[in-house]
N, C-alpha and C positions, 0 to 999 in steps of 0.2 A: 765571384759568386757570394763571397763572404760579405762584401760591401753591400750588394743587394739585399741579402738576408738581413743584414743589420738594419738597413733603410727600411725594409718592410716591417720588421718588428717595431722600430721606432714609430713608423706611421700608424701601427696598430695601437701603440700604447699612448700615443700623443693625446687623444681624446680622454683616456683614462686619467693621465696627469693633469689635464686641463680641468676636468670635472672634480677630481679630488681636491686639487689646489684651490679651485673657486669655492668649494664647500668649506674647506679649512679657513679660508678668509672670512666667509660669511660667519662662521661659528666663533672665530677667535677675535674678530674685530670688536664686538662689544666688550670682551674682557680686556683687551689691549686698551681700548678707549677708557674703560673704567680705571685701569691701573695708572694710565698717563694723567688722566684728570684728577686722580687723588693727590698728585704732587703739584699740579698746575695751579696758578692764581685763579681765584673764583671770587666774585662779589658776594657779600653776605656770609663769607666763611672765614675761617681763622687763617687762611692763606690768601690774602687779598693781593699782595705784591709779590713777585718772583716766585721760584719754585722752591718747595721745601716740604717738611713734615708737620706743617700746621694742623692740617685736617687730621693727621693721626693723633696729634696731641688732643684735639677736641674729641675724638673717639676714645682715647685712652682715659679721658677724665670725665666722661659722661656718667653721672649718677654713681652706681656702684663700681664702675671702672671696666675697661675692656677685659681685663684678666678674669673677673668674675663672670661675665657672660660668656666668654671662651670656655671657661671651666665648666659652666652649666651645660653648654651645648656639647661639650666633649663627654661629660658624664651621661647625658641623655643618649647620645649616639652610641657610646660604647655598650651601655646596658641594653639598648634596643638590639644591637648586633648579637650580644650574647644570648638574649632571650630567643630571638629569631633563629640563630643557628642551632640552639639546643633543641628546640621544639620541632623545627623543620627537618633536622637530621634524623630524629626518631620517628617522626611522621612519614618522611619520605621513604625510610628504611621499611617501615611497617606496610606501607601501600605497595612497595616494589617487590618485597621478598616474602610476604605472608599472603595466604589465601584465607579469607574469613567472610561470612556472610554479610552482604551488604557493602562490600569493600568499594566496588565502582560507584554506587550510589552515594556513599559518604564522601568519597573523592569529588564527585561532581558537586555535592553540597558545599564542600570547602571552596572549590573554584567559583561557584555561583556568588560568593561574597564579593569577587572582583567586580561584579555588575552593580553593586550597591555603592553609591557615592558616600564616601566615608564621613562627610559632613553630616549626613543624616543620622549617623550613629553617635554623634559626640554628645548629645544631650543625655541619652541613657547611660553613656559611659561615664559622663560627669557625676551623674547621680550615683552610680555604682562606686566610683572613686571616693565620694563623700562618705558613702556607707562603710567602706573598709578603711577610712581615714588616710587616704593617699592623695586627697585634693591638694593642690598647690605644692606638690612634691616632684622631684626630678624622677624618682622611680616611678611614680604613677604615669608620667608622660611617656617614660620608656616603655612601660607595658603597653600603653595604647599604640604607640608607634609600631611595636612588634606585632600587635594583633592586626594592624592593617597590612603588614608585610607577609603574613604567614600564608595566605592563599598561594601567591606567587612562589614563595620560598619553598612550600611543600611540593608544589608542581615541579620546580626545579630539581629539588633533591630526588624526587620520584624517578624522574627520567635520568638523573645521574646514576642512581643505583641500578636502574634497568639497563643502562649502557654498559655495565660491568659484566664481562663474560661469567655465566653461572659456573663454569668450570673452576674459577678461581675459589669461590666460596665452598664449592663441593670438595676440591682438593684439600682445603683447610680443615673440613670436617673429618675426611679420611685420615688426616694426620692427628686427629684427636682433638681439634678445636671445637668448643662449643659455639653456639650462634653469637653470644656475647664477645668470646675471645675473637672469633673471626671478624666480628664487626670493628673491634677496636685495634686489632693488630694488622689487618688486611684491608678491609673495605674502606676504612676511613681515609686511607692513603689514596685508594683509586678514585674517590669522589671528591678529593681536594679541590680541584677546579670549580666544581659545583658550590662547594662551601664558600670558597673565596668570592665567587659571583654573587651569591645570596648575601654574603656579608657586606660587599660593596654596595648593593642596592639598599640594604637596611641602613647603612651609615649614611649615604647620601640623603635618603629620605628623611632621616631623623635630624640630620645636620641642617638641612635647608628648610624643613617644614615650619610654617608660621602659624596655620590655624589651630592646631592642637595646643601649642603653648599659650596662643591668645585666650583659649578657653579655659585653660587649666593653671596657668602660671601668673604670678604677679610679684610686685616688689623686686627684691634681689634675687629672686629664682628665675628671672627672665632669661631665655636663651638669646643668642646674638641676633638672630632675625627679627625677634620681637623688640629687642633693644634698639635695633637700627631704625625701625619704624617709628618708634617714640622719640628718636633723637633727631630725625630728619627735619621736623618743624621746629623753628625757633620763634623769636618775637614777631608778632603781627602775621603769623602764618607764612613767613618766608622760609622756604626750604633751603637747608644747607646742603647743596649738591656735592660740595668738596668732602664733607665728613661722610655723606652717604657712599660716595664712590670709594672712600677709604675703607669703609666697612665691607662693601662688596668685595673689594680686593682682599681683604683679610679673610672673608668667608670662602673665597674661591681658592686660595693658596692650598689648604689642606686637601681639598677635593682633587686638585690637579696633581698633587704629589702622590696621593693615594692611587689615582688611576695609573699614573706613569709607572709606579712600582708594581702594580698587580695586573696591568693590561694583559700580559702574556696568559696568565691564569684566567682572567675574565673571559678571553676569547675561547680558551679550551673549554671552559664551563658551558658556554653555548654550543660549541661544536660537539660536545659529548652527547647532548640531546638530539642534535641535528642528524648525526651520523648513526643514531640507534637504528638497529634493523637493517 
């Protein structure tokens, strides 16, 4: 009976394993191909013969240097995460825990921004950044990236706060905690998966974005995606595929590490909203 039961479970799970394995191969193949190609010999690159780090040498020595572009991308991404988390945390808390006139209408207005292609907002935002003297600055780009992430982030934090049982906050108030104390000592820990999810989305969006830096940054302030596009064409328009693949690999590694470290909290963040009610 046990053998039959095990065989039946295996027969049921086999399509699942085949499907998930196939999807994993489809998604991982381009990353593996880029990683292997960054070390492989390639015509028109710095690694013409044999396997080695020639393409990474080209990447490291391009204009201001790989370290500068990595630093710029890191600054923009970290600032965007901080801005997004701060504003969405308080915004989600306000929408979830307070009743005020026009609350639902204002929330729908925030969500409606998701339907507007963000490229259409870049020109007025560029003008505004020039007005406040933040044009061609990493802080300005981080602010713009946070603005584009806020609608989803506020939505995510609202459902995270609403998924927390009201008895927890009420018990804290009975014990003498104010709304502020209950928020910082109790509720912030309950919505930590939602915060991590929002932070991951904000980081990945800022780290990989190309259009906003293209409009707002230049010179040594370029982020890594923008620098890779400028580097990929060499003499006579020949594309340096080896150096481009090396750049893609460098850009991918932090994202993979971040996801592998935080994936458990990431799943919990989505499940907290899915299980609400």
